[in-house]
N, C-alpha and C positions, 0 to 999 in steps of 0.2 A: 614390683615385688618379685622376688626370685622364686622360681618354681622348685618344689621339692621333688627329687627323684630317688629311686632306690633300685639297685640291681639285685634281683633274687638269686638264691643259690642255683636255681635251674637255668639262670641266664636271662630270664625275662627282665625287661626294662619297665619298671612301674613308674608312671608319671601322672595318670589320671584316675579318677574314681572308678572308671570302667575296667581298670586293670586289677582292681581289688574285689574280694568277695567277703561279705560279712558272715561270720560264723553264726549259724542259726541256733536258736535256743539258749542264748546267753543274755544276761541282763546288762553286761557291759559290752562295749564294742570291741570285738576281737576280729582283726582283719587278716585275710590270707591272700596269697598270690592266686589269681584266677587260673593261671596255667597249671600249677603243680600242687597248690594247697598248703604250701609252706607258710607258717605264721610270719607276719611282717611286724617289726618293732612298733609298738603302740604310738609313740609321738610322730614318727615318720608316716605311719599309715593314716593317722588323723589328718595330717597336713595334706597328704595326697588325696584323701577322700573329699576334700573341699575344692579340688582343682578340676576344672572342666576344659575340654579341648577347644571350646569356642573362643 
């Protein structure tokens, strides 16, 4: 299976769930870049959130 990756506007390379931060206090999953807090597109973030570096 191919890994999903995303390049944030701040230049961070998002590849694993550790690179994302879930927005607190929301009923739906809204993911942000851990480095800068920029929202990550939903489908891409969901795929990345299931990836582990192991």
